[in-house]
LOPA-186331 format. One record per residue (C-alpha): residue number from 0; x, y, z. Coordinates in nm, 2 decimals, always signed. Last residue first. Layout:
BEGIN
<pt num="NUM" X="X" Y="Y" Z="Z"/>
...
This chain:
BEGIN
<pt num="328" X="+2.78" Y="+0.33" Z="+2.22"/>
<pt num="327" X="+2.98" Y="+0.57" Z="+2.04"/>
<pt num="326" X="+3.19" Y="+0.28" Z="+1.88"/>
<pt num="325" X="+2.88" Y="+0.07" Z="+1.81"/>
<pt num="324" X="+2.75" Y="+0.34" Z="+1.59"/>
<pt num="323" X="+3.08" Y="+0.42" Z="+1.44"/>
<pt num="322" X="+3.12" Y="+0.06" Z="+1.33"/>
<pt num="321" X="+2.77" Y="+0.03" Z="+1.19"/>
<pt num="320" X="+2.82" Y="+0.36" Z="+1.00"/>
<pt num="319" X="+3.14" Y="+0.21" Z="+0.85"/>
<pt num="318" X="+2.97" Y="-0.07" Z="+0.71"/>
<pt num="317" X="+2.68" Y="+0.13" Z="+0.56"/>
<pt num="316" X="+2.94" Y="+0.36" Z="+0.38"/>
<pt num="315" X="+3.16" Y="+0.07" Z="+0.28"/>
<pt num="314" X="+2.89" Y="-0.10" Z="+0.09"/>
<pt num="313" X="+2.63" Y="-0.28" Z="+0.29"/>
<pt num="312" X="+2.60" Y="-0.54" Z="+0.02"/>
<pt num="311" X="+2.97" Y="-0.59" Z="+0.01"/>
<pt num="310" X="+2.94" Y="-0.80" Z="+0.33"/>
<pt num="309" X="+2.81" Y="-1.09" Z="+0.11"/>
<pt num="308" X="+3.17" Y="-1.14" Z="+0.01"/>
<pt num="307" X="+3.33" Y="-1.15" Z="-0.33"/>
<pt num="306" X="+3.61" Y="-0.92" Z="-0.21"/>
<pt num="305" X="+3.54" Y="-0.84" Z="+0.14"/>
<pt num="304" X="+3.89" Y="-0.80" Z="+0.28"/>
<pt num="303" X="+4.03" Y="-0.62" Z="-0.03"/>
<pt num="302" X="+3.73" Y="-0.40" Z="-0.07"/>
<pt num="301" X="+3.73" Y="-0.29" Z="+0.29"/>
<pt num="300" X="+4.11" Y="-0.20" Z="+0.26"/>
<pt num="299" X="+4.03" Y="+0.02" Z="+0.00"/>
<pt num="298" X="+3.75" Y="+0.19" Z="+0.17"/>
<pt num="297" X="+3.92" Y="+0.26" Z="+0.48"/>
<pt num="296" X="+3.95" Y="+0.08" Z="+0.82"/>
<pt num="295" X="+4.08" Y="+0.26" Z="+1.12"/>
<pt num="294" X="+3.78" Y="+0.16" Z="+1.36"/>
<pt num="293" X="+3.82" Y="-0.19" Z="+1.23"/>
<pt num="292" X="+4.19" Y="-0.21" Z="+1.34"/>
<pt num="291" X="+4.10" Y="-0.03" Z="+1.66"/>
<pt num="290" X="+3.82" Y="-0.29" Z="+1.73"/>
<pt num="289" X="+4.07" Y="-0.57" Z="+1.68"/>
<pt num="288" X="+4.13" Y="-0.75" Z="+1.36"/>
<pt num="287" X="+4.24" Y="-1.12" Z="+1.38"/>
<pt num="286" X="+3.96" Y="-1.32" Z="+1.24"/>
<pt num="285" X="+3.86" Y="-1.08" Z="+0.95"/>
<pt num="284" X="+4.22" Y="-1.00" Z="+0.89"/>
<pt num="283" X="+4.30" Y="-1.38" Z="+0.82"/>
<pt num="282" X="+4.05" Y="-1.40" Z="+0.53"/>
<pt num="281" X="+3.75" Y="-1.62" Z="+0.61"/>
<pt num="280" X="+3.72" Y="-1.97" Z="+0.51"/>
<pt num="279" X="+3.39" Y="-2.00" Z="+0.33"/>
<pt num="278" X="+3.54" Y="-2.09" Z="-0.01"/>
<pt num="277" X="+3.71" Y="-2.38" Z="+0.13"/>
<pt num="276" X="+3.39" Y="-2.56" Z="+0.21"/>
<pt num="275" X="+3.44" Y="-2.82" Z="+0.49"/>
<pt num="274" X="+3.20" Y="-2.71" Z="+0.76"/>
<pt num="273" X="+3.26" Y="-2.71" Z="+1.10"/>
<pt num="272" X="+3.01" Y="-2.92" Z="+1.32"/>
<pt num="271" X="+2.69" Y="-2.78" Z="+1.48"/>
<pt num="270" X="+2.55" Y="-3.01" Z="+1.76"/>
<pt num="269" X="+2.59" Y="-2.76" Z="+2.03"/>
<pt num="268" X="+2.36" Y="-2.56" Z="+1.80"/>
<pt num="267" X="+2.04" Y="-2.73" Z="+1.94"/>
<pt num="266" X="+2.09" Y="-2.53" Z="+2.28"/>
<pt num="265" X="+2.01" Y="-2.20" Z="+2.09"/>
<pt num="264" X="+2.24" Y="-1.92" Z="+2.25"/>
<pt num="263" X="+2.47" Y="-1.89" Z="+1.95"/>
<pt num="262" X="+2.17" Y="-1.89" Z="+1.72"/>
<pt num="261" X="+1.98" Y="-1.62" Z="+1.88"/>
<pt num="260" X="+2.29" Y="-1.42" Z="+1.91"/>
<pt num="259" X="+2.42" Y="-1.46" Z="+1.55"/>
<pt num="258" X="+2.39" Y="-1.10" Z="+1.42"/>
<pt num="257" X="+2.45" Y="-0.93" Z="+1.07"/>
<pt num="256" X="+2.71" Y="-0.69" Z="+0.99"/>
<pt num="255" X="+2.86" Y="-0.45" Z="+1.26"/>
<pt num="254" X="+2.77" Y="-0.65" Z="+1.57"/>
<pt num="253" X="+2.93" Y="-0.49" Z="+1.87"/>
<pt num="252" X="+2.64" Y="-0.55" Z="+2.12"/>
<pt num="251" X="+2.41" Y="-0.37" Z="+1.89"/>
<pt num="250" X="+2.21" Y="-0.26" Z="+2.20"/>
<pt num="249" X="+2.43" Y="+0.01" Z="+2.34"/>
<pt num="248" X="+2.23" Y="+0.29" Z="+2.15"/>
<pt num="247" X="+1.93" Y="+0.11" Z="+1.99"/>
<pt num="246" X="+1.68" Y="+0.39" Z="+2.07"/>
<pt num="245" X="+1.91" Y="+0.62" Z="+1.90"/>
<pt num="244" X="+1.80" Y="+0.50" Z="+1.57"/>
<pt num="243" X="+2.03" Y="+0.37" Z="+1.30"/>
<pt num="242" X="+2.08" Y="+0.62" Z="+1.02"/>
<pt num="241" X="+1.92" Y="+0.53" Z="+0.70"/>
<pt num="240" X="+2.00" Y="+0.24" Z="+0.47"/>
<pt num="239" X="+1.84" Y="-0.04" Z="+0.68"/>
<pt num="238" X="+1.90" Y="-0.37" Z="+0.52"/>
<pt num="237" X="+2.25" Y="-0.47" Z="+0.65"/>
<pt num="236" X="+2.32" Y="-0.34" Z="+1.01"/>
<pt num="235" X="+1.98" Y="-0.27" Z="+1.13"/>
<pt num="234" X="+1.81" Y="-0.56" Z="+0.96"/>
<pt num="233" X="+2.07" Y="-0.80" Z="+1.11"/>
<pt num="232" X="+2.03" Y="-0.63" Z="+1.45"/>
<pt num="231" X="+1.65" Y="-0.70" Z="+1.44"/>
<pt num="230" X="+1.44" Y="-0.42" Z="+1.55"/>
<pt num="229" X="+1.28" Y="-0.34" Z="+1.21"/>
<pt num="228" X="+1.26" Y="-0.69" Z="+1.13"/>
<pt num="227" X="+0.99" Y="-0.77" Z="+1.41"/>
<pt num="226" X="+1.02" Y="-1.13" Z="+1.41"/>
<pt num="225" X="+0.73" Y="-1.37" Z="+1.46"/>
<pt num="224" X="+0.83" Y="-1.74" Z="+1.51"/>
<pt num="223" X="+0.72" Y="-1.72" Z="+1.88"/>
<pt num="222" X="+0.62" Y="-1.36" Z="+1.97"/>
<pt num="221" X="+0.80" Y="-1.03" Z="+1.96"/>
<pt num="220" X="+1.13" Y="-1.16" Z="+1.87"/>
<pt num="219" X="+1.32" Y="-0.82" Z="+1.79"/>
<pt num="218" X="+1.36" Y="-0.75" Z="+2.16"/>
<pt num="217" X="+1.66" Y="-0.53" Z="+2.08"/>
<pt num="216" X="+1.91" Y="-0.72" Z="+2.30"/>
<pt num="215" X="+1.78" Y="-1.07" Z="+2.18"/>
<pt num="214" X="+1.89" Y="-1.30" Z="+2.46"/>
<pt num="213" X="+1.56" Y="-1.37" Z="+2.62"/>
<pt num="212" X="+1.38" Y="-1.46" Z="+2.29"/>
<pt num="211" X="+1.66" Y="-1.69" Z="+2.19"/>
<pt num="210" X="+1.69" Y="-1.85" Z="+2.53"/>
<pt num="209" X="+1.31" Y="-1.92" Z="+2.54"/>
<pt num="208" X="+1.29" Y="-2.30" Z="+2.61"/>
<pt num="207" X="+0.96" Y="-2.42" Z="+2.70"/>
<pt num="206" X="+0.96" Y="-2.68" Z="+2.41"/>
<pt num="205" X="+1.18" Y="-2.59" Z="+2.13"/>
<pt num="204" X="+1.14" Y="-2.95" Z="+1.99"/>
<pt num="203" X="+0.84" Y="-2.89" Z="+1.74"/>
<pt num="202" X="+0.72" Y="-3.20" Z="+1.60"/>
<pt num="201" X="+0.61" Y="-3.35" Z="+1.27"/>
<pt num="200" X="+0.87" Y="-3.25" Z="+1.02"/>
<pt num="199" X="+0.67" Y="-3.28" Z="+0.70"/>
<pt num="198" X="+0.66" Y="-3.62" Z="+0.54"/>
<pt num="197" X="+0.90" Y="-3.69" Z="+0.24"/>
<pt num="196" X="+0.78" Y="-3.70" Z="-0.11"/>
<pt num="195" X="+0.88" Y="-3.95" Z="-0.38"/>
<pt num="194" X="+0.95" Y="-3.77" Z="-0.71"/>
<pt num="193" X="+0.75" Y="-3.62" Z="-1.00"/>
<pt num="192" X="+0.97" Y="-3.39" Z="-1.21"/>
<pt num="191" X="+0.85" Y="-3.05" Z="-1.29"/>
<pt num="190" X="+1.11" Y="-2.88" Z="-1.09"/>
<pt num="189" X="+1.19" Y="-2.63" Z="-0.80"/>
<pt num="188" X="+1.53" Y="-2.69" Z="-0.68"/>
<pt num="187" X="+1.59" Y="-2.51" Z="-0.34"/>
<pt num="186" X="+1.84" Y="-2.39" Z="-0.11"/>
<pt num="185" X="+1.89" Y="-2.32" Z="+0.27"/>
<pt num="184" X="+2.20" Y="-2.21" Z="+0.43"/>
<pt num="183" X="+2.32" Y="-2.37" Z="+0.75"/>
<pt num="182" X="+2.41" Y="-2.27" Z="+1.10"/>
<pt num="181" X="+2.08" Y="-2.40" Z="+1.25"/>
<pt num="180" X="+2.14" Y="-2.71" Z="+1.47"/>
<pt num="179" X="+2.27" Y="-3.01" Z="+1.28"/>
<pt num="178" X="+2.14" Y="-3.32" Z="+1.44"/>
<pt num="177" X="+1.81" Y="-3.19" Z="+1.62"/>
<pt num="176" X="+1.76" Y="-2.95" Z="+1.32"/>
<pt num="175" X="+1.63" Y="-2.59" Z="+1.33"/>
<pt num="174" X="+1.49" Y="-2.37" Z="+1.07"/>
<pt num="173" X="+1.50" Y="-2.00" Z="+1.18"/>
<pt num="172" X="+1.19" Y="-1.81" Z="+1.30"/>
<pt num="171" X="+1.36" Y="-1.73" Z="+1.64"/>
<pt num="170" X="+1.10" Y="-1.95" Z="+1.82"/>
<pt num="169" X="+1.21" Y="-2.23" Z="+1.60"/>
<pt num="168" X="+1.09" Y="-2.36" Z="+1.26"/>
<pt num="167" X="+1.13" Y="-2.74" Z="+1.25"/>
<pt num="166" X="+1.35" Y="-2.97" Z="+1.06"/>
<pt num="165" X="+1.44" Y="-3.12" Z="+0.72"/>
<pt num="164" X="+1.11" Y="-3.31" Z="+0.67"/>
<pt num="163" X="+1.04" Y="-3.15" Z="+0.33"/>
<pt num="162" X="+0.75" Y="-2.96" Z="+0.48"/>
<pt num="161" X="+1.00" Y="-2.80" Z="+0.71"/>
<pt num="160" X="+1.23" Y="-2.72" Z="+0.42"/>
<pt num="159" X="+0.94" Y="-2.57" Z="+0.23"/>
<pt num="158" X="+0.82" Y="-2.36" Z="+0.51"/>
<pt num="157" X="+1.19" Y="-2.23" Z="+0.58"/>
<pt num="156" X="+1.24" Y="-2.14" Z="+0.22"/>
<pt num="155" X="+0.93" Y="-1.93" Z="+0.17"/>
<pt num="154" X="+1.00" Y="-1.84" Z="-0.20"/>
<pt num="153" X="+1.03" Y="-1.49" Z="-0.37"/>
<pt num="152" X="+1.36" Y="-1.53" Z="-0.51"/>
<pt num="151" X="+1.73" Y="-1.52" Z="-0.42"/>
<pt num="150" X="+1.77" Y="-1.69" Z="-0.08"/>
<pt num="149" X="+1.91" Y="-1.98" Z="-0.25"/>
<pt num="148" X="+1.72" Y="-2.07" Z="-0.54"/>
<pt num="147" X="+1.73" Y="-2.30" Z="-0.84"/>
<pt num="146" X="+1.48" Y="-2.31" Z="-1.12"/>
<pt num="145" X="+1.35" Y="-2.63" Z="-1.33"/>
<pt num="144" X="+1.19" Y="-2.76" Z="-1.63"/>
<pt num="143" X="+1.32" Y="-3.11" Z="-1.75"/>
<pt num="142" X="+1.59" Y="-3.23" Z="-1.99"/>
<pt num="141" X="+1.69" Y="-3.60" Z="-1.97"/>
<pt num="140" X="+1.66" Y="-3.85" Z="-1.69"/>
<pt num="139" X="+2.02" Y="-3.93" Z="-1.58"/>
<pt num="138" X="+2.22" Y="-3.67" Z="-1.75"/>
<pt num="137" X="+1.94" Y="-3.42" Z="-1.65"/>
<pt num="136" X="+2.01" Y="-3.52" Z="-1.27"/>
<pt num="135" X="+2.38" Y="-3.47" Z="-1.31"/>
<pt num="134" X="+2.31" Y="-3.12" Z="-1.46"/>
<pt num="133" X="+2.07" Y="-3.04" Z="-1.18"/>
<pt num="132" X="+2.34" Y="-3.12" Z="-0.92"/>
<pt num="131" X="+2.60" Y="-2.90" Z="-1.12"/>
<pt num="130" X="+2.35" Y="-2.62" Z="-1.12"/>
<pt num="129" X="+2.29" Y="-2.66" Z="-0.74"/>
<pt num="128" X="+2.66" Y="-2.66" Z="-0.68"/>
<pt num="127" X="+2.72" Y="-2.33" Z="-0.88"/>
<pt num="126" X="+2.41" Y="-2.18" Z="-0.69"/>
<pt num="125" X="+2.56" Y="-2.26" Z="-0.36"/>
<pt num="124" X="+2.89" Y="-2.07" Z="-0.42"/>
<pt num="123" X="+2.71" Y="-1.77" Z="-0.59"/>
<pt num="122" X="+2.45" Y="-1.71" Z="-0.33"/>
<pt num="121" X="+2.71" Y="-1.79" Z="-0.05"/>
<pt num="120" X="+2.91" Y="-1.47" Z="-0.10"/>
<pt num="119" X="+3.27" Y="-1.58" Z="-0.02"/>
<pt num="118" X="+3.38" Y="-1.63" Z="+0.34"/>
<pt num="117" X="+3.30" Y="-1.50" Z="+0.68"/>
<pt num="116" X="+2.95" Y="-1.40" Z="+0.59"/>
<pt num="115" X="+2.77" Y="-1.68" Z="+0.73"/>
<pt num="114" X="+2.92" Y="-1.64" Z="+1.06"/>
<pt num="113" X="+2.76" Y="-1.28" Z="+1.12"/>
<pt num="112" X="+3.03" Y="-1.02" Z="+1.16"/>
<pt num="111" X="+3.15" Y="-0.91" Z="+1.52"/>
<pt num="110" X="+3.34" Y="-0.62" Z="+1.65"/>
<pt num="109" X="+3.64" Y="-0.75" Z="+1.87"/>
<pt num="108" X="+3.65" Y="-0.88" Z="+2.22"/>
<pt num="107" X="+3.49" Y="-1.22" Z="+2.12"/>
<pt num="106" X="+3.78" Y="-1.26" Z="+1.88"/>
<pt num="105" X="+3.63" Y="-1.38" Z="+1.55"/>
<pt num="104" X="+3.57" Y="-1.75" Z="+1.49"/>
<pt num="103" X="+3.76" Y="-2.06" Z="+1.37"/>
<pt num="102" X="+3.61" Y="-2.38" Z="+1.22"/>
<pt num="101" X="+3.31" Y="-2.22" Z="+1.10"/>
<pt num="100" X="+2.96" Y="-2.32" Z="+1.07"/>
<pt num="99" X="+2.85" Y="-2.26" Z="+0.71"/>
<pt num="98" X="+2.66" Y="-2.60" Z="+0.65"/>
<pt num="97" X="+2.45" Y="-2.64" Z="+0.34"/>
<pt num="96" X="+2.09" Y="-2.76" Z="+0.35"/>
<pt num="95" X="+1.88" Y="-2.86" Z="+0.07"/>
<pt num="94" X="+1.50" Y="-2.84" Z="-0.02"/>
<pt num="93" X="+1.37" Y="-3.00" Z="-0.35"/>
<pt num="92" X="+1.03" Y="-2.88" Z="-0.44"/>
<pt num="91" X="+0.84" Y="-3.09" Z="-0.67"/>
<pt num="90" X="+0.55" Y="-3.09" Z="-0.92"/>
<pt num="89" X="+0.60" Y="-2.75" Z="-1.10"/>
<pt num="88" X="+0.41" Y="-2.73" Z="-1.44"/>
<pt num="87" X="+0.53" Y="-2.38" Z="-1.50"/>
<pt num="86" X="+0.82" Y="-2.30" Z="-1.26"/>
<pt num="85" X="+0.78" Y="-1.97" Z="-1.05"/>
<pt num="84" X="+0.40" Y="-1.95" Z="-1.05"/>
<pt num="83" X="+0.39" Y="-2.33" Z="-0.98"/>
<pt num="82" X="+0.59" Y="-2.27" Z="-0.67"/>
<pt num="81" X="+0.28" Y="-2.12" Z="-0.51"/>
<pt num="80" X="+0.31" Y="-1.91" Z="-0.19"/>
<pt num="79" X="+0.59" Y="-1.67" Z="-0.25"/>
<pt num="78" X="+0.47" Y="-1.64" Z="-0.61"/>
<pt num="77" X="+0.13" Y="-1.52" Z="-0.47"/>
<pt num="76" X="+0.28" Y="-1.23" Z="-0.29"/>
<pt num="75" X="+0.51" Y="-1.12" Z="-0.57"/>
<pt num="74" X="+0.59" Y="-0.79" Z="-0.42"/>
<pt num="73" X="+0.55" Y="-0.70" Z="-0.07"/>
<pt num="72" X="+0.89" Y="-0.84" Z="+0.03"/>
<pt num="71" X="+1.04" Y="-0.58" Z="-0.21"/>
<pt num="70" X="+0.94" Y="-0.31" Z="+0.05"/>
<pt num="69" X="+1.23" Y="-0.42" Z="+0.27"/>
<pt num="68" X="+1.22" Y="-0.08" Z="+0.46"/>
<pt num="67" X="+1.04" Y="-0.22" Z="+0.76"/>
<pt num="66" X="+0.93" Y="-0.59" Z="+0.71"/>
<pt num="65" X="+0.74" Y="-0.59" Z="+1.04"/>
<pt num="64" X="+0.49" Y="-0.35" Z="+0.88"/>
<pt num="63" X="+0.20" Y="-0.50" Z="+1.07"/>
<pt num="62" X="+0.03" Y="-0.55" Z="+0.72"/>
<pt num="61" X="+0.33" Y="-0.75" Z="+0.61"/>
<pt num="60" X="+0.32" Y="-0.98" Z="+0.91"/>
<pt num="59" X="-0.06" Y="-1.03" Z="+0.86"/>
<pt num="58" X="-0.02" Y="-1.13" Z="+0.50"/>
<pt num="57" X="+0.25" Y="-1.37" Z="+0.58"/>
<pt num="56" X="+0.07" Y="-1.55" Z="+0.83"/>
<pt num="55" X="-0.26" Y="-1.56" Z="+0.61"/>
<pt num="54" X="-0.08" Y="-1.73" Z="+0.33"/>
<pt num="53" X="+0.14" Y="-1.97" Z="+0.54"/>
<pt num="52" X="-0.14" Y="-2.22" Z="+0.58"/>
<pt num="51" X="-0.24" Y="-2.20" Z="+0.22"/>
<pt num="50" X="+0.10" Y="-2.28" Z="+0.09"/>
<pt num="49" X="+0.01" Y="-2.36" Z="-0.27"/>
<pt num="48" X="+0.14" Y="-2.69" Z="-0.39"/>
<pt num="47" X="+0.46" Y="-2.86" Z="-0.51"/>
<pt num="46" X="+0.50" Y="-3.20" Z="-0.35"/>
<pt num="45" X="+0.78" Y="-3.22" Z="-0.09"/>
<pt num="44" X="+1.15" Y="-3.32" Z="-0.11"/>
<pt num="43" X="+1.41" Y="-3.33" Z="+0.15"/>
<pt num="42" X="+1.80" Y="-3.31" Z="+0.12"/>
<pt num="41" X="+2.03" Y="-3.24" Z="+0.41"/>
<pt num="40" X="+2.41" Y="-3.18" Z="+0.46"/>
<pt num="39" X="+2.47" Y="-3.06" Z="+0.11"/>
<pt num="38" X="+2.82" Y="-3.14" Z="+0.06"/>
<pt num="37" X="+2.81" Y="-3.17" Z="-0.33"/>
<pt num="36" X="+2.85" Y="-3.54" Z="-0.30"/>
<pt num="35" X="+2.57" Y="-3.54" Z="-0.05"/>
<pt num="34" X="+2.35" Y="-3.41" Z="-0.31"/>
<pt num="33" X="+2.41" Y="-3.70" Z="-0.53"/>
<pt num="32" X="+2.28" Y="-3.92" Z="-0.27"/>
<pt num="31" X="+1.96" Y="-3.74" Z="-0.24"/>
<pt num="30" X="+1.91" Y="-3.70" Z="-0.62"/>
<pt num="29" X="+1.98" Y="-4.07" Z="-0.68"/>
<pt num="28" X="+1.75" Y="-4.20" Z="-0.41"/>
<pt num="27" X="+1.47" Y="-3.98" Z="-0.56"/>
<pt num="26" X="+1.55" Y="-4.12" Z="-0.89"/>
<pt num="25" X="+1.54" Y="-4.47" Z="-0.78"/>
<pt num="24" X="+1.21" Y="-4.43" Z="-0.61"/>
<pt num="23" X="+1.07" Y="-4.28" Z="-0.91"/>
<pt num="22" X="+1.20" Y="-4.54" Z="-1.11"/>
<pt num="21" X="+0.90" Y="-4.79" Z="-1.13"/>
<pt num="20" X="+0.67" Y="-4.51" Z="-1.22"/>
<pt num="19" X="+0.92" Y="-4.41" Z="-1.51"/>
<pt num="18" X="+0.97" Y="-4.75" Z="-1.64"/>
<pt num="17" X="+0.58" Y="-4.81" Z="-1.65"/>
<pt num="16" X="+0.53" Y="-4.50" Z="-1.84"/>
<pt num="15" X="+0.84" Y="-4.56" Z="-2.08"/>
<pt num="14" X="+0.73" Y="-4.92" Z="-2.13"/>
<pt num="13" X="+0.37" Y="-4.84" Z="-2.20"/>
<pt num="12" X="+0.45" Y="-4.55" Z="-2.43"/>
<pt num="11" X="+0.71" Y="-4.78" Z="-2.63"/>
<pt num="10" X="+0.46" Y="-5.07" Z="-2.66"/>
<pt num="9" X="+0.18" Y="-4.83" Z="-2.78"/>
<pt num="8" X="+0.41" Y="-4.70" Z="-3.04"/>
<pt num="7" X="+0.51" Y="-5.05" Z="-3.15"/>
<pt num="6" X="+0.13" Y="-5.14" Z="-3.18"/>
<pt num="5" X="+0.09" Y="-4.83" Z="-3.39"/>
<pt num="4" X="+0.36" Y="-4.94" Z="-3.63"/>
<pt num="3" X="+0.24" Y="-5.30" Z="-3.64"/>
<pt num="2" X="-0.12" Y="-5.18" Z="-3.72"/>
<pt num="1" X="+0.02" Y="-4.97" Z="-3.99"/>
<pt num="0" X="+0.21" Y="-5.26" Z="-4.17"/>
């Protein structure tokens, strides 16, 4: 009786073990196919491990002070390099891309807002999709340990996307795809599931092109894949809480929240196609406002136009500071 019970336990263990090994391919396929149902335009998977190649680069970048007032980037150094410190027992990093390239754009004669901020805050929109995707995986395999991210935690998203085969890191430090350009958000699911892993993207396709470097009006791209954030228009109009320095007079080029210059000039973005996310569709005012309209904006109108928007991060005071700086330039 006892022998039969032990034998049954062994048979169940063997069955589960073999079944799991046989189904890693199927589970990986399931995850990638399900990601498409949530309109992710790319999904790659890499083995969770310490990013030893990125460690010295990150350390040098921080020591040079290129992060400016973003002191939070100095925190959790090890966590940025090791997913196992974010999810205990992490085995896989699932990287995903979500398109935000708009169908309609602002008038070129008006002040400019980065395209990623046209609609609702992407953090919430994408996080909800990630949680639903995880729930579908759990329905398939049962409970597992995980965390989801989209520009919301100490994780080197572009490095993981490149290691997952989704593209290469361009000279402007953004992830580039031959088929999709760069107007997309990055997101991750770090989990303790063992899956089939993609090969890292093997080739840099920037070649001798320097359009992004040449086009940056503040010379923020100081070397290939090295950005001095303190000179970047996105940093100056979003992260910087103090007054913008006089050395940037006339160089913001009418950007009042973020900047798309290095992406707009990138040849690979000729392959960008409009997204189909309703929550990213901008309010009519954002597209139609002239410079005079923006100059006259008040706090109440700001709250209405940018309700649930990433633009709220600057608060009205920071947003209006950016308008005034461009106006006087």
